[in-house]
C-alpha positions as CSV (number, residue, x, y, z in Angstrom):
1,M,20.2,-155.9,124.8
2,K,22.7,-156.9,127.4
3,L,23.9,-154.5,130.0
4,V,26.6,-155.0,132.6
5,L,26.5,-153.6,136.1
6,A,30.1,-153.0,137.2
7,T,29.9,-154.1,140.8
8,R,30.9,-157.1,142.9
9,N,28.7,-156.0,145.8
10,A,26.1,-158.8,145.9
11,K,23.8,-156.6,148.0
12,K,23.8,-153.8,145.3
13,V,22.9,-156.0,142.3
14,P,19.2,-156.8,143.0
15,E,18.7,-153.2,144.1
16,M,20.1,-151.8,140.9
17,R,18.3,-154.3,138.7
18,A,15.0,-153.4,140.4
19,I,15.6,-149.6,139.9
20,L,16.5,-150.1,136.2
21,A,13.4,-152.3,135.6
22,D,11.1,-149.8,137.3
23,A,12.6,-147.1,135.1
24,G,11.6,-149.1,132.0
25,V,15.0,-150.5,130.9
26,R,14.3,-153.6,128.9
27,A,17.6,-155.4,129.0
28,E,19.3,-158.5,130.3
29,V,21.2,-157.0,133.3
30,L,24.4,-158.9,134.0
31,A,26.6,-158.6,137.1
32,L,30.4,-159.0,137.1
33,D,30.2,-162.6,138.3
34,S,29.0,-163.4,134.7
35,F,32.6,-162.6,133.6
36,P,35.1,-164.6,135.6
37,D,38.1,-163.1,133.8
38,I,37.0,-159.4,134.3
39,P,39.8,-157.2,135.7
40,E,39.7,-155.6,139.1
41,V,39.4,-151.8,138.8
42,P,40.9,-150.0,141.8
43,E,38.9,-146.9,143.0
44,T,41.8,-144.5,142.9
45,E,39.9,-141.3,142.1
46,A,39.1,-138.6,144.7
47,T,35.4,-138.2,143.6
48,F,32.4,-140.5,143.1
49,V,32.1,-139.5,139.5
50,G,35.8,-140.3,138.9
51,N,35.6,-143.8,140.4
52,A,32.4,-144.6,138.6
53,R,33.9,-143.5,135.3
54,L,37.0,-145.6,135.8
55,K,34.9,-148.8,136.4
56,A,32.4,-148.2,133.6
57,R,35.1,-147.5,131.0
58,A,37.1,-150.6,131.9
59,I,34.1,-152.9,132.0
60,A,32.7,-151.6,128.7
61,E,36.1,-152.1,127.0
62,H,36.5,-155.6,128.4
63,T,33.0,-156.9,127.6
64,G,32.1,-154.9,124.5
65,L,28.7,-154.3,126.2
66,P,27.1,-151.1,127.6
67,A,28.3,-150.8,131.2
68,I,26.9,-148.9,134.2
69,A,29.0,-148.3,137.3
70,D,28.3,-146.3,140.3
71,D,30.3,-145.0,143.2
72,S,28.3,-144.0,146.2
73,G,28.7,-143.3,149.9
74,L,27.8,-141.3,152.9
75,A,28.9,-137.7,153.5
76,V,28.5,-136.6,157.1
77,D,28.3,-132.9,157.9
78,E,30.1,-133.2,161.2
79,L,33.0,-135.1,159.5
80,R,33.3,-132.5,156.8
81,G,31.9,-134.8,154.1
82,M,33.6,-137.9,155.2
83,P,33.6,-140.9,154.8
84,G,32.7,-139.9,151.2
85,V,34.5,-142.0,148.7
86,L,36.0,-144.1,151.5
87,S,32.6,-145.1,152.8
88,A,32.9,-148.8,151.8
89,R,36.3,-149.2,153.5
90,W,36.0,-146.6,156.3
91,A,37.1,-149.1,159.0
92,G,40.1,-150.5,157.1
93,R,40.9,-152.8,154.3
94,F,37.9,-153.5,152.1
95,G,36.4,-156.9,152.4
96,A,38.0,-157.8,155.8
97,G,35.4,-159.6,157.9
98,D,32.0,-157.9,158.2
99,Q,33.0,-154.7,156.6
100,D,29.5,-153.1,156.8
101,R,29.4,-153.7,160.6
102,A,32.9,-152.4,161.1
103,N,32.3,-149.3,159.1
104,L,29.1,-148.5,161.0
105,D,30.6,-149.2,164.4
106,L,33.5,-146.8,163.6
107,L,31.1,-144.1,162.4
108,L,28.9,-144.4,165.5
109,D,32.0,-144.2,167.7
110,Q,33.2,-141.0,166.0
111,L,29.8,-139.4,166.4
112,F,29.0,-140.8,169.9
113,D,28.8,-137.3,171.6
114,T,27.5,-135.4,168.6
115,P,24.1,-133.8,169.3
116,V,21.1,-134.5,167.2
117,E,21.1,-131.1,165.5
118,R,24.6,-131.7,164.2
119,R,24.0,-135.3,162.9
120,G,23.0,-134.2,159.3
121,A,24.3,-136.4,156.5
122,R,23.6,-137.2,152.9
123,F,23.9,-140.3,150.7
124,V,25.5,-139.5,147.4
125,C,25.6,-141.6,144.2
126,A,27.4,-140.9,140.9
127,A,26.5,-143.3,138.1
128,V,28.2,-143.5,134.7
129,L,27.0,-145.2,131.6
130,V,29.6,-146.1,129.0
131,M,28.5,-147.5,125.6
132,P,30.8,-149.7,123.5
133,D,31.4,-146.8,121.1
134,G,32.8,-144.7,123.9
135,T,29.6,-142.6,124.4
136,E,29.3,-141.6,128.1
137,R,26.6,-140.3,130.3
138,V,26.8,-139.2,134.0
139,A,24.0,-138.9,136.5
140,E,24.1,-138.0,140.2
141,G,21.7,-138.4,143.0
142,V,21.6,-137.1,146.6
143,L,19.4,-138.1,149.6
144,R,19.6,-135.9,152.7
145,G,18.8,-137.0,156.2
146,H,20.3,-137.4,159.6
147,L,22.0,-140.2,161.6
148,L,20.7,-142.0,164.6
149,K,22.8,-143.1,167.6
150,E,21.7,-146.8,167.3
151,R,20.8,-149.2,164.5
152,R,17.2,-149.8,163.4
153,G,16.0,-152.2,160.8
154,E,17.3,-155.2,159.0
155,N,17.0,-154.3,155.3
156,G,19.4,-152.5,153.0
157,F,23.1,-152.5,153.7
158,G,26.0,-150.2,154.6
159,Y,24.9,-147.2,156.7
160,D,21.2,-147.8,156.1
161,P,20.4,-148.9,159.7
162,V,21.2,-145.4,161.1
163,F,20.1,-143.1,158.3
164,V,16.7,-141.4,158.5
165,P,15.9,-139.6,155.2
166,D,14.3,-136.1,155.1
167,V,11.7,-137.4,152.6
168,P,8.9,-138.1,152.8
169,Q,8.4,-135.2,155.2
170,G,8.0,-136.5,158.7
171,E,9.7,-139.8,158.0
172,T,11.0,-141.5,161.2
173,R,12.2,-144.8,159.8
174,T,15.7,-145.6,158.7
175,T,16.3,-146.7,155.1
176,A,16.9,-150.2,156.7
177,Q,13.3,-150.2,157.9
178,M,11.9,-149.5,154.5
179,S,10.9,-152.0,151.9
180,A,13.2,-152.2,148.8
181,Q,10.5,-150.5,146.8
182,E,10.1,-147.6,149.2
183,K,13.8,-147.1,149.5
184,N,14.4,-147.2,145.7
185,A,11.7,-144.6,145.2
186,I,13.7,-142.0,147.2
187,S,17.3,-143.2,147.3
188,H,20.4,-141.5,145.9
189,R,21.0,-144.6,143.8
190,G,17.5,-144.6,142.6
191,I,17.6,-141.0,141.5
192,A,20.9,-141.5,139.6
193,F,19.9,-144.8,138.0
194,R,16.5,-143.5,136.8
195,A,18.3,-140.6,135.2
196,L,20.7,-143.0,133.5
197,A,17.9,-145.2,132.4
198,R,16.3,-142.3,130.5
199,E,19.7,-141.6,128.9
200,L,20.1,-145.3,127.9
201,A,16.6,-145.3,126.3
202,D,17.5,-142.3,124.2
203,L,20.8,-143.9,123.1
204,V,19.3,-147.2,122.0
């Protein structure tokens, strides 16, 4: 079986492939760069689920293959849940320069005087599977933690360098200081994709 991951984020592809493989999905996992004529799907919805559904439906229809799309981001308590669905483009137009660094710089500036006890946050992921016959499945994952005032670690991407998860209990490392295997075991994306993998196994 072939399965399409509806993302152009080169940093997400190996992470999602590893999660699906660990969950027992036996499939050739393709990224969007395998389909040069694939259409761009604007993320115009106000929710993670809505954006993931838009992308998965469009890619499944275009390729005729099962498609999985996710939309994920960081919800900061002090910012009333923002950046949320705007996480990937928080600092401005998506893809302009080093977007990850610009997004993180802006977030740290916004929280520069926020005390430790009010730096709670959560990573949220909504993942949607769409089969060629129109069957859909949705899974969501959440990882709670708190934000540091400075970066730590070189792994991961996005907001990983400042996010310390609440699990395992007593953890002091950021998700950027964890190995890919450690991060995938607890991450919001790992939770959502493992749930979808179980759904996929049932469908095929």
